[in-house]
VMD Tcl script that draws the C-alpha trace (Angstrom):
set ca {
  {149.09 47.76 28.45}
  {147.87 46.35 31.79}
  {144.31 46.48 33.06}
  {145.43 48.94 35.76}
  {146.90 51.26 33.15}
  {143.70 51.08 31.10}
  {141.66 52.06 34.17}
  {143.96 54.99 34.95}
  {143.76 56.23 31.36}
  {139.96 55.93 31.41}
  {139.82 57.99 34.62}
  {142.06 60.67 33.14}
  {140.00 60.82 29.96}
  {136.79 61.06 31.97}
  {138.33 63.78 34.16}
  {139.25 65.86 31.11}
  {135.75 65.41 29.67}
  {134.13 66.58 32.90}
  {136.51 69.51 33.15}
  {135.71 70.55 29.59}
  {131.99 70.36 30.29}
  {132.48 72.39 33.46}
  {134.45 75.03 31.56}
  {131.71 75.37 28.97}
  {128.94 75.59 31.57}
  {130.89 78.16 33.61}
  {131.42 80.30 30.50}
  {127.65 80.66 29.98}
  {126.90 81.30 33.65}
  {125.44 77.90 34.58}
  {127.54 77.75 37.71}
  {125.71 75.07 39.68}
  {125.94 72.63 36.77}
  {129.59 73.56 36.22}
  {130.32 72.94 39.90}
  {128.83 69.46 39.68}
  {131.16 68.65 36.77}
  {134.24 69.92 38.60}
  {133.29 67.96 41.72}
  {132.86 64.81 39.66}
  {136.24 65.38 37.98}
  {137.94 65.78 41.36}
  {136.31 62.60 42.63}
  {138.21 60.81 39.87}
  {141.47 62.73 40.26}
  {141.92 64.88 43.35}
  {145.46 65.90 42.34}
  {144.26 68.12 39.48}
  {145.23 71.58 40.79}
  {143.69 73.31 37.76}
  {140.31 71.72 38.44}
  {140.50 72.73 42.13}
  {141.12 76.27 40.89}
  {138.22 76.19 38.44}
  {135.97 74.85 41.16}
  {137.08 77.74 43.39}
  {136.11 80.35 40.81}
  {132.81 78.59 40.33}
  {132.14 78.75 44.08}
  {133.01 82.46 44.08}
  {130.46 82.99 41.30}
  {127.92 81.21 43.50}
  {128.94 83.47 46.44}
  {130.15 80.47 48.42}
  {133.33 82.21 49.48}
  {134.48 80.00 52.37}
  {134.29 76.78 50.34}
  {136.03 78.66 47.52}
  {138.94 79.48 49.83}
  {139.32 75.79 50.64}
  {139.25 74.88 46.96}
  {141.97 77.39 46.10}
  {144.03 76.20 49.09}
  {143.77 72.65 47.79}
  {145.08 73.84 44.42}
  {147.99 75.72 46.01}
  {148.89 72.69 48.15}
  {149.22 70.63 44.96}
  {151.03 73.32 42.94}
  {152.39 76.26 44.95}
  {153.57 77.98 41.76}
  {150.16 78.11 40.10}
  {149.44 81.84 39.93}
  {145.76 81.51 39.07}
  {145.08 79.66 42.34}
  {146.72 82.48 44.32}
  {144.66 84.94 42.30}
  {141.44 83.08 43.06}
  {142.17 82.84 46.78}
  {143.01 86.55 46.92}
  {139.78 87.37 45.10}
  {137.73 85.23 47.49}
  {139.44 86.83 50.51}
  {138.54 90.28 49.14}
  {134.91 89.18 48.76}
  {135.00 88.34 52.48}
  {136.52 91.79 53.18}
  {139.84 90.28 54.30}
  {141.73 92.88 52.30}
  {145.17 92.59 53.89}
  {145.26 88.85 53.22}
  {143.80 89.43 49.76}
  {146.64 91.81 48.88}
  {149.23 89.29 50.09}
  {147.78 86.53 47.91}
  {147.25 88.76 44.89}
  {150.82 90.04 45.05}
  {151.96 86.44 44.91}
  {149.61 85.86 41.98}
  {151.03 88.69 39.86}
  {154.57 87.64 40.72}
  {153.86 84.13 39.43}
  {151.69 85.26 36.52}
  {152.58 88.88 35.62}
  {150.45 88.76 32.46}
  {147.22 88.15 34.42}
  {145.49 91.51 33.95}
  {142.54 90.49 36.15}
  {144.89 89.68 39.03}
  {146.45 93.14 38.73}
  {142.94 94.64 38.66}
  {141.79 92.71 41.73}
  {145.00 93.65 43.52}
  {144.29 97.31 42.81}
  {140.72 97.10 44.09}
  {141.89 95.44 47.34}
  {144.56 98.13 47.74}
  {141.89 100.80 47.22}
  {139.88 99.27 50.06}
  {142.93 99.61 52.31}
  {143.48 103.17 51.04}
  {146.86 102.16 49.67}
  {146.17 104.48 46.78}
  {149.69 104.86 45.39}
  {150.08 101.07 45.20}
  {146.61 100.76 43.67}
  {147.43 103.23 40.91}
  {150.47 101.14 39.96}
  {148.39 97.94 39.95}
  {145.72 99.46 37.72}
  {148.42 100.79 35.40}
  {149.78 97.25 35.02}
  {146.28 95.93 34.36}
  {145.67 98.59 31.73}
  {148.94 97.83 29.96}
  {147.61 94.31 29.47}
  {144.03 95.33 28.70}
  {143.69 99.01 27.70}
  {139.94 98.61 27.14}
  {139.21 97.86 30.81}
  {137.02 100.82 31.78}
  {136.58 99.45 35.31}
  {140.33 99.61 35.89}
  {140.31 103.25 34.78}
  {137.33 103.99 37.03}
  {139.04 102.46 40.05}
  {142.32 104.15 39.21}
  {140.41 107.45 39.25}
  {139.06 106.55 42.70}
  {142.64 106.07 43.89}
  {143.74 109.37 42.33}
  {140.82 111.09 44.04}
  {141.89 109.53 47.33}
  {145.25 111.28 46.85}
  {143.49 114.57 45.95}
  {144.91 114.38 42.42}
  {141.61 115.54 41.00}
  {142.75 116.82 37.60}
  {144.38 113.46 36.86}
  {141.31 111.61 38.12}
  {139.11 113.64 35.78}
  {141.34 112.82 32.81}
  {141.24 109.10 33.61}
  {137.45 109.17 33.97}
  {137.14 110.91 30.62}
  {139.02 108.06 28.94}
  {136.86 105.53 30.81}
  {133.73 107.23 29.48}
  {135.07 107.03 25.94}
  {135.12 103.25 26.39}
  {131.80 103.04 28.28}
  {129.72 106.24 27.95}
  {126.61 104.66 29.48}
  {128.29 103.52 32.74}
  {126.34 105.42 35.38}
  {128.91 104.78 38.12}
  {131.67 106.46 36.06}
  {129.48 109.54 35.67}
  {128.84 109.42 39.43}
  {132.56 109.39 40.17}
  {133.12 112.24 37.73}
  {130.49 114.25 39.59}
  {132.13 113.47 42.93}
  {135.53 114.62 41.65}
  {134.02 117.84 40.27}
  {132.49 118.61 43.67}
  {135.94 118.29 45.22}
  {137.22 120.71 42.58}
  {134.47 123.22 43.42}
  {132.79 122.82 40.01}
  {129.26 122.35 41.32}
  {127.32 123.06 38.14}
  {129.44 120.61 36.14}
  {129.05 118.07 38.93}
  {125.26 118.31 38.67}
  {125.53 117.77 34.92}
  {127.55 114.59 35.52}
  {125.02 113.25 38.00}
  {122.22 114.05 35.55}
  {124.12 112.07 32.89}
  {124.37 109.20 35.36}
  {120.62 109.34 36.00}
  {119.91 109.32 32.27}
  {121.48 105.84 32.23}
  {120.03 104.60 35.55}
  {117.24 106.72 37.02}
  {116.83 104.67 40.22}
  {120.44 105.31 41.25}
  {120.38 106.85 44.75}
  {124.09 107.70 44.66}
  {123.52 110.12 41.79}
  {120.59 111.83 43.53}
  {122.70 112.09 46.68}
  {125.59 113.48 44.66}
  {123.33 116.16 43.24}
  {122.19 117.03 46.77}
  {125.82 117.39 47.85}
  {126.63 119.66 44.91}
  {123.60 121.88 45.52}
  {124.38 122.02 49.25}
  {127.92 123.20 48.53}
  {126.46 125.82 46.17}
  {124.06 126.94 48.93}
  {120.85 125.99 47.08}
  {118.55 124.75 49.85}
  {115.53 123.96 47.66}
  {117.46 121.75 45.22}
  {119.37 120.12 48.07}
  {116.14 119.10 49.78}
  {114.50 118.00 46.52}
  {117.39 115.68 45.67}
  {117.84 114.39 49.21}
  {114.14 113.52 49.31}
  {114.50 111.48 46.11}
  {117.58 109.78 47.60}
  {115.69 108.79 50.74}
  {112.79 107.40 48.73}
  {115.19 105.07 46.90}
  {117.47 104.13 49.80}
  {116.46 105.57 53.18}
  {118.50 103.46 55.58}
  {121.96 104.10 54.15}
  {121.69 107.74 53.15}
  {119.83 108.97 56.24}
  {122.85 107.80 58.22}
  {125.37 109.24 55.74}
  {123.83 112.70 55.67}
  {124.17 113.04 59.44}
  {127.99 113.08 59.20}
  {128.56 114.38 55.66}
  {130.43 117.70 55.81}
  {129.01 118.74 52.43}
  {125.76 119.61 54.22}
  {127.26 121.55 57.14}
  {126.29 124.91 55.64}
  {122.58 123.95 55.61}
  {122.46 121.56 58.54}
  {120.81 123.98 61.00}
  {118.14 125.25 58.63}
  {114.66 124.26 59.92}
  {113.55 122.78 56.59}
  {116.73 120.71 56.35}
  {116.28 119.42 59.91}
  {112.63 118.64 59.18}
  {113.56 116.42 56.22}
  {116.40 114.67 58.03}
  {114.38 114.03 61.19}
  {111.24 112.85 59.38}
  {110.33 109.20 60.18}
}
mol new
graphics top color blue
foreach p $ca { graphics top sphere $p radius 0.5 }
foreach p [lrange $ca 0 end-1] q [lrange $ca 1 end] { graphics top cylinder $p $q radius 0.2 }
display resetview
């Protein structure tokens, strides 16, 4: 074996070592250290499309989305048929709220790697953002076939069903999600929201109370309770729960309540106007 061949083999061995270290560090959430290993590996071998992809996911974890896009693009340039790179780029695009482009990339990802349940899940969440609810339901169904325990996929599928006003189905899906994760406050929140749409205001309040039992400083649950009580015509409870919402998150919910039709029946009451207009 020539000296040049020995050097090449040493570089490849070192690259694999650094990649393995990066993998291990990424798995335990030490993303900055993992990134340094991936960068060092690429300095030795910049044709390693898998390492470019791993670096991209590491950058996403560090919320460095623009550099992540470049890393995934580098991977795709070296291997256009590598589904995980398309998945990563689609995921990063979604993080930047470029949902149309995200869907395009994630569709390519699941075509190349149809067994990637996370790609199907991320495709569904991007489709939800675009209100492509029928497509999203299909994507979540594919994800759940591959990983039936994924309560987040069921939660987001229920969001899509709610967007199509298929409330009974949404409620059934949320019930299964709660069997997998009964302490997930956001699933209870969504259940309450669906029940409001179904006119079941007392049950909706119970769901929001269950949510608050798992996370008491959750303004969305307090706001949900206010919506339910407003629809039921209970001014005192509406104001009590809106006040608690504003204490936790004034800037977002003071804007939301101004245009939320759930409160139209109470909007002109002096006490309601006093709370909404308070500095």
